[in-house]
ZAMARGU-4260 file (C-alpha; in steps of 0.2 Angstrom, whole numbers, plus 5000, padded with zeros to 4 digits):
<rodrens>
0) 4686/4978/5199 | 4702/4970/5195 | 4695/4953/5200 | 4681/4956/5188 | 4691/4961/5173
5) 4703/4946/5176 | 4687/4934/5177 | 4681/4942/5160 | 4698/4939/5151 | 4698/4920/5158
10) 4681/4917/5150 | 4687/4925/5133 | 4702/4914/5133 | 4692/4898/5137 | 4679/4902/5123
15) 4693/4906/5110 | 4701/4889/5115 | 4684/4880/5113 | 4682/4889/5095 | 4699/4884/5090
20) 4697/4866/5095 | 4681/4865/5085 | 4690/4871/5069 | 4692/4857/5056 | 4710/4864/5052
25) 4725/4856/5060 | 4744/4861/5057 | 4754/4846/5050 | 4771/4851/5055 | 4779/4836/5045
30) 4770/4843/5030 | 4778/4861/5034 | 4795/4854/5036 | 4794/4846/5020 | 4787/4861/5011
35) 4802/4871/5018 | 4814/4858/5013 | 4807/4858/4996 | 4808/4878/4995 | 4827/4877/5001
40) 4830/4864/4988 | 4823/4875/4974 | 4832/4890/4981 | 4848/4881/4981 | 4845/4874/4963
45) 4838/4891/4956 | 4848/4904/4966 | 4863/4898/4977 | 4870/4886/4964 | 4869/4898/4949
50) 4876/4912/4960 | 4891/4901/4965 | 4894/4895/4948 | 4894/4914/4941 | 4906/4918/4954
55) 4917/4905/4950 | 4916/4909/4931 | 4920/4927/4935 | 4934/4922/4946 | 4942/4911/4932
60) 4940/4925/4919 | 4949/4937/4931 | 4962/4924/4934 | 4966/4922/4916 | 4967/4941/4914
65) 4980/4942/4928 | 4989/4927/4920 | 4990/4936/4904 | 4996/4952/4912 | 5010/4943/4922
70) 5016/4934/4906 | 5016/4951/4896 | 5026/4960/4910 | 5039/4946/4913 | 5041/4944/4893
75) 5045/4963/4892 | 5057/4963/4905 | 5067/4948/4899 | 5067/4956/4882 | 5074/4972/4889
80) 5087/4963/4899 | 5092/4952/4884 | 5093/4967/4872 | 5101/4978/4886 | 5088/4991/4882
85) 5091/5000/4899 | 5085/5018/4902 | 5102/5025/4897 | 5099/5017/4880 | 5081/5024/4878
90) 5086/5040/4884 | 5100/5053/4883 | 5111/5053/4899 | 5127/5063/4901 | 5135/5069/4917
95) 5130/5087/4921 | 5145/5099/4920 | 5159/5085/4920 | 5174/5091/4929 | 5163/5104/4938
100) 5162/5106/4957 | 5150/5099/4970 | 5158/5083/4973 | 5161/5085/4991 | 5144/5079/4999
105) 5136/5096/4996 | 5150/5106/5003 | 5150/5118/4986 | 5159/5118/4970 | 5177/5114/4964
110) 5188/5130/4969 | 5195/5131/4952 | 5178/5130/4942 | 5171/5144/4953 | 5153/5149/4951
115) 5153/5146/4933 | 5155/5127/4936 | 5141/5126/4949 | 5129/5136/4939 | 5129/5123/4926
120) 5119/5112/4939 | 5101/5116/4939 | 5092/5121/4956 | 5085/5106/4965 | 5073/5106/4979
125) 5074/5091/4991 | 5058/5088/5000 | 5056/5077/5016 | 5038/5076/5023 | 5038/5072/5040
130) 5025/5066/5054 | 5031/5062/5072 | 5046/5053/5064 | 5056/5052/5081 | 5065/5036/5075
135) 5071/5041/5058 | 5071/5059/5056 | 5091/5060/5059 | 5094/5047/5045 | 5084/5056/5032
140) 5089/5073/5035 | 5107/5068/5036 | 5106/5058/5020 | 5098/5073/5010 | 5111/5085/5017
145) 5125/5074/5011 | 5119/5073/4993 | 5133/5077/4981 | 5128/5093/4973 | 5134/5111/4974
150) 5128/5118/4991 | 5120/5134/4982 | 5111/5124/4969 | 5099/5114/4980 | 5088/5117/4995
155) 5083/5104/5008 | 5065/5107/5013 | 5059/5098/5029 | 5040/5098/5029 | 5035/5094/5048
160) 5017/5090/5053 | 5022/5083/5069 | 5008/5085/5082 | 5021/5080/5095 | 5030/5096/5103
165) 5045/5085/5108 | 5048/5078/5090 | 5045/5095/5082 | 5059/5102/5093 | 5071/5088/5089
170) 5068/5089/5070 | 5070/5108/5071 | 5086/5106/5081 | 5093/5094/5068 | 5089/5106/5054
175) 5098/5120/5064 | 5113/5108/5066 | 5115/5106/5047 | 5111/5124/5043 | 5126/5128/5054
180) 5137/5117/5042 | 5132/5128/5028 | 5118/5117/5021 | 5104/5126/5013 | 5090/5119/5024
185) 5072/5125/5028 | 5062/5119/5041 | 5043/5122/5036 | 5028/5119/5048 | 5010/5123/5046
190) 4995/5126/5057 | 4985/5111/5052 | 4987/5094/5043 | 4974/5097/5029 | 4977/5086/5015
195) 4990/5076/5024 | 5005/5072/5014 | 4998/5080/4998 | 4993/5097/5009 | 5011/5097/5015
200) 5019/5095/4998 | 5007/5108/4991 | 5011/5121/5003 | 5029/5117/5001 | 5029/5123/4984
205) 5022/5140/4989 | 5037/5147/4996 | 5047/5160/4987 | 5064/5150/4986 | 5055/5136/4977
210) 5052/5148/4962 | 5071/5146/4958 | 5070/5127/4958 | 5067/5116/4942 | 5067/5098/4949
215) 5060/5091/4966 | 5069/5075/4974 | 5056/5068/4987 | 5060/5056/5001 | 5049/5050/5014
220) 5056/5051/5032 | 5062/5033/5032 | 5071/5034/5016 | 5090/5037/5015 | 5097/5040/4996
225) 5115/5037/4992 | 5126/5053/4990 | 5126/5052/4971 | 5107/5051/4969 | 5106/5067/4961
230) 5121/5065/4950 | 5113/5049/4943 | 5094/5055/4941 | 5094/5074/4936 | 5103/5071/4920
235) 5088/5061/4913 | 5077/5076/4916 | 5090/5089/4910 | 5093/5080/4893 | 5075/5074/4890
240) 5063/5088/4891 | 5048/5076/4888 | 5052/5066/4905 | 5042/5072/4920 | 5048/5058/4933
245) 5063/5048/4937 | 5058/5035/4949 | 5072/5024/4957 | 5070/5007/4967 | 5068/5004/4985
250) 5081/4994/4995 | 5075/4987/5012 | 5086/4988/5026 | 5076/4977/5037 | 5069/4964/5025
255) 5077/4950/5036 | 5069/4955/5052 | 5054/4943/5051 | 5043/4933/5039 | 5031/4948/5037
260) 5046/4959/5031 | 5052/4944/5020 | 5034/4943/5012 | 5034/4962/5009 | 5051/4961/5001
265) 5045/4947/4988 | 5029/4957/4983 | 5039/4974/4982 | 5054/4966/4973 | 5042/4959/4959
270) 5033/4977/4958 | 5050/4986/4955 | 5059/4974/4945 | 5045/4969/4934 | 5029/4979/4934
275) 5039/4996/4934 | 5051/4991/4923 | 5038/4985/4910 | 5028/5001/4911 | 5043/5012/4909
280) 5049/5002/4894 | 5033/5000/4885 | 5022/5014/4890 | 5034/5026/4898 | 5022/5027/4913
285) 5019/5019/4929 | 5013/5023/4946 | 5024/5036/4955 | 5028/5027/4972 | 5028/5044/4982
290) 5046/5044/4987 | 5064/5040/4980 | 5059/5049/4964 | 5063/5066/4956 | 5050/5076/4947
295) 5051/5091/4935 | 5042/5105/4944 | 5035/5112/4927 | 5026/5095/4925 | 5018/5096/4942
300) 5011/5112/4938 | 5005/5107/4921 | 4996/5092/4928 | 4987/5102/4940 | 4998/5101/4956
305) 4995/5090/4971 | 4977/5085/4976 | 4971/5077/4991 | 4955/5069/4984 | 4962/5052/4988
310) 4975/5043/4999 | 4986/5040/4984 | 4991/5058/4980 | 5007/5051/4971 | 4997/5040/4959
315) 4984/5054/4956 | 4997/5066/4951 | 5006/5053/4940 | 4990/5048/4931 | 4986/5067/4928
320) 5004/5069/4921 | 5003/5055/4910 | 4986/5061/4902 | 4995/5078/4898 | 5008/5068/4888
325) 5022/5067/4900 | 5034/5053/4901 | 5041/5043/4915 | 5057/5033/4917 | 5061/5019/4930
330) 5080/5017/4935 | 5082/5001/4944 | 5100/5002/4945 | 5098/5016/4958 | 5092/5010/4975
335) 5087/5021/4990 | 5087/5013/5007 | 5070/5012/5016 | 5061/5003/5030 | 5047/4990/5029
340) 5034/4989/5042 | 5037/4975/5055 | 5020/4974/5065 | 5005/4967/5057 | 4994/4982/5063
345) 5006/4994/5053 | 5005/4984/5038 | 4987/4982/5037 | 4985/5001/5038 | 4997/5003/5024
350) 4989/4990/5013 | 4971/4998/5017 | 4978/5015/5010 | 4987/5006/4995 | 4971/4997/4990
355) 4957/5009/4994 | 4966/5025/4987 | 4969/5017/4969 | 4952/5010/4967 | 4944/5028/4973
360) 4955/5036/4961 | 4950/5024/4946 | 4932/5028/4950 | 4935/5047/4950 | 4946/5047/4934
365) 4938/5034/4922 | 4929/5048/4912 | 4944/5058/4913 | 4956/5044/4905 | 4943/5041/4892
370) 4941/5059/4887 | 4959/5062/4886 | 4966/5068/4869 | 4984/5070/4872 | 4988/5051/4874
375) 4984/5037/4862 | 4971/5024/4862 | 4984/5011/4867 | 4989/5021/4881 | 4972/5024/4888
380) 4968/5005/4886 | 4984/5002/4897 | 4979/5014/4910 | 4961/5010/4912 | 4962/4991/4910
385) 4979/4985/4913 | 4985/4998/4926 | 4968/5001/4936 | 4956/4987/4933 | 4968/4972/4932
390) 4981/4978/4943 | 4972/4988/4957 | 4954/4980/4957 | 4954/4963/4949 | 4971/4957/4957
395) 4963/4962/4975 | 4946/4956/4973 | 4948/4938/4964 | 4962/4933/4977 | 4949/4933/4991
400) 4933/4929/4981 | 4941/4914/4972 | 4954/4906/4984 | 4945/4911/5001 | 4927/4910/4996
405) 4923/4901/4979 | 4934/4887/4981 | 4929/4883/5000 | 4910/4885/4996 | 4912/4874/4980
410) 4915/4859/4991 | 4898/4861/4999 | 4890/4859/4981 | 4893/4844/4971 | 4885/4852/4956
415) 4901/4864/4955 | 4916/4857/4948 | 4931/4869/4946 | 4943/4864/4932 | 4960/4857/4936
420) 4968/4871/4926 | 4959/4884/4937 | 4964/4877/4954 | 4981/4872/4950 | 4990/4876/4934
425) 4986/4895/4932 | 4988/4899/4950 | 5005/4890/4951 | 5011/4900/4935 | 5005/4916/4942
430) 5014/4913/4959 | 5031/4907/4950 | 5031/4923/4939 | 5028/4934/4955 | 5042/4924/4964
435) 5055/4928/4950 | 5057/4945/4959 | 5066/4937/4975 | 5074/4921/4969 | 5083/4920/4987
440) 5065/4919/4995 | 5059/4905/4984 | 5059/4892/4997 | 5045/4904/5006 | 5033/4904/4991
445) 5020/4893/4999 | 5019/4903/5015 | 5020/4919/5005 | 5004/4914/4994 | 4995/4909/5010
450) 4999/4926/5018 | 4994/4935/5002 | 4978/4927/5003 | 4975/4932/5021 | 4979/4950/5016
455) 4967/4949/5002 | 4953/4950/5015 | 4958/4968/5019 | 4963/4973/5001 | 4945/4968/4995
460) 4937/4978/5009 | 4947/4993/5005 | 4945/4991/4986 | 4926/4990/4987 | 4925/5004/4999
465) 4936/5014/4987 | 4925/5009/4972 | 4909/5014/4981 | 4917/5029/4990 | 4908/5023/5006
470) 4914/5020/5023 | 4922/5032/5035 | 4941/5025/5031 | 4940/5029/5012 | 4951/5045/5016
475) 4959/5039/5031 | 4977/5042/5033 | 4987/5033/5045 | 5006/5035/5045 | 5015/5019/5044
480) 5025/5017/5060 | 5044/5016/5058 | 5057/5009/5070 | 5073/5015/5062 | 5088/5006/5070
485) 5083/5011/5087 | 5073/4995/5089 | 5089/4985/5091 | 5097/4996/5105 | 5084/5006/5114
490) 5069/5001/5124 | 5052/5008/5122 | 5045/5021/5134 | 5028/5021/5144 | 5024/5003/5138
495) 5016/5009/5122 | 5010/4998/5109 | 5016/5011/5097 | 5035/5009/5096 | 5042/5026/5100
500) 5060/5027/5106 | 5070/5040/5115 | 5086/5044/5107 | 5098/5045/5123 | 5112/5052/5114
505) 5104/5068/5112 | 5110/5080/5127 | 5103/5097/5121 | 5097/5106/5136 | 5082/5113/5127
510) 5075/5095/5124 | 5063/5088/5138 | 5067/5070/5137 | 5055/5066/5152 | 5040/5074/5143
515) 5029/5060/5137 | 5023/5060/5119 | 5005/5065/5113 | 4990/5053/5115 | 4997/5038/5106
520) 5009/5034/5120 | 4995/5034/5134 | 4995/5018/5142 | 4977/5010/5141 | 4970/4992/5142
525) 4969/4982/5126 | 4952/4975/5123 | 4950/4957/5116 | 4944/4963/5097 | 4960/4975/5098
530) 4972/4960/5104 | 4965/4948/5091 | 4958/4950/5073 | 4941/4943/5073 | 4938/4944/5054
535) 4953/4933/5051 | 4948/4921/5065 | 4931/4920/5058 | 4936/4917/5039 | 4949/4904/5045
540) 4937/4894/5055 | 4924/4894/5041 | 4938/4888/5028 | 4944/4874/5040 | 4925/4869/5042
545) 4924/4867/5023 | 4940/4857/5023 | 4933/4845/5036 | 4917/4843/5026 | 4928/4840/5010
550) 4937/4826/5020 | 4921/4817/5026 | 4908/4821/5012 | 4913/4831/4997 | 4929/4822/4994
555) 4935/4835/4980 | 4953/4834/4986 | 4953/4853/4991 | 4956/4849/5010 | 4974/4851/5010
560) 4974/4868/5003 | 4959/4872/5014 | 4967/4867/5030 | 4983/4877/5026 | 4974/4893/5021
565) 4962/4892/5036 | 4977/4889/5047 | 4986/4904/5040 | 4970/4915/5044 | 4971/4909/5061
570) 4989/4912/5064 | 4986/4930/5058 | 4970/4931/5068 | 4979/4927/5084 | 4993/4939/5081
575) 5008/4929/5077 | 5013/4938/5061 | 5028/4951/5061 | 5036/4957/5076 | 5026/4959/5093
580) 5024/4977/5100 | 5029/4980/5117 | 5017/4973/5130 | 5005/4985/5137 | 5000/4974/5152
</rodrens>
C-alpha cells in the first residue's frame, strides 16, 4: 500500500513538471534583480535620504538650542562673579545667636550662655539614608555627629535599609558608640525597601521626635560635611522664610583615581559651577541633588512630601516645591566631600537612573507645570523648556543621534551635506563652555568628549524609556557602589566583582567577620555578555566601518572623528574604562 502511494505521488510530480515546462512563462532573474535595484533606489531617494536629512536637521536645531542655553548659563555666571552677586548679597545672612554655644563639635552650648543661648538655634534633623554601606558608614556618621551645633538642638537620623545583617550590626553599633558620647542619634530600620530612598526618607519624617525639627540636612552615605556646615547654611533659611532649600557643592575625594573619575569631575563641576549657579541666580530654582542640602520641613510638607513615582525623588520634590512658589539658593562656597563611582558598571547604573528618572518625571509633570498658578509664565517656560526639555531630554538624545548616528550614516549618502558650522564650530564652542568648569583638566577635553558620546548611548536609551514609561528598568534603583578609602588599604573578600571590604580594625565580639555577605558576594562565573559590553562593541564597529567607507569612497573628511569615536566605543566595550573590579576567576 505504501509502495502504491509512492508511485502515485511520483506520477503526480512528473505531470506537474511537464505542465510547468509547457507554460510560456519564464522567470528572468536579471529583470527581477533590476526591479529590486530600482525599488531600492526609489526607497533610498524617497524614504531613507529624506529621513536621514530630517534627522540631521532636527539634530542641528537641538544643537543650536543647547548652544544658546550654554551661552546664557555662562553669561549669567560671569555676570554674577563680576558683580559679586553671591547668595549672601541676594539674601539675608547673619550668624545665628552670635556668641552662643555649640562650637565644640556638637558637644553642647557655651556654659556661660546656658540653655538660653542654645535655644536660639533651631532644631535640625540630619538624615543619612543607607543601604549596605560597609565601606563608608563610619565616615558619614562620624562627620554628621561632629557638626558644630548645640547637642540638644539637632538629631542625627540613620535610615538603614541594609539587607546584609552584618552591615546592619556594624551600623547600629556605630550609632550606639556615638550615642554613648552624648550625641542624639537615632538608628531607624523598616521591614521593607518600598520606595527605596524616597520611601526611607518619607518614613523617617513620621517619627515623633521629628515634629520638633524645623530643618533637615540630608547626606548620602558617602558624603562628609565639614563641621561648620549647619552654621553656614541654616542662617539662609532662618532669615529668609521664602527659601525652601539650600544646596551646597560636591567636592570629590577620588577625582584623580582614574580617567573615569576625572571625566565625571569635569561634567559635575560644570553642573555645579555654572548650571546650578545660573538657576539659583536667575530663577531661584534648580534641581535638588538629593544630598548635601538643607530643606525647610514645612516646604517639604507643602509640596506634598516625598514620592516614589520616579527614581529621582529629589528632583520630583524640588519641582513640586518650585510650583508652590518656594525659592532655592545654591551656595557654591560650601563644599561637601563625596566619592565618585570608579567602575564603569557602577557609573552606567548611576547614569541610567539620572537620565531615565528626569525624562519620566518630565512626562508625568508636564500638565502640572503648565497648569500651575503660583509661578510666573517665565518660570514655567524655564522649567518646561530649559530645565527639562533641553537639559534632560535634548542634551541626552542629540548627542547620540547626531554624533554617533547621523554623522557616521551621512558618509553613506552623498546627497546629505552637513554644514561646517554644525560639524565643527558649534560643537567646539559647546565643548569649550562646558570645559570651563574644570580648567585643570582642559588637556583631557578630547577624550572627555569622546567618552561623553559613548555614554550618550546609555543615556538616550534611559531617556526614551523614561519618556515612554516602557521597559522594566524605568523604576529600577541600583545603589551606586562606594569604595570609601578602604580600596587603598584592604583587599576584597570572596573574590567578588562587587567591592566589599572587611574593616579589620573592628574587634567587637558581636560582629561575625567570617560571615559572608548576602547574594552579591556569591562567587559565580562571568558570562561573555557580562564581561564585555556588546552594545558599545557593535556601535564602535559600525562607526569605524563608516570611517573606512569615508576614506575610500565618500571622502567627506569625517574619518578622523569616526575612527576616534569608534575606538572610544571599543575601549569601553572591552571594559578598559575606570578601575577594574577584583577578578572572579
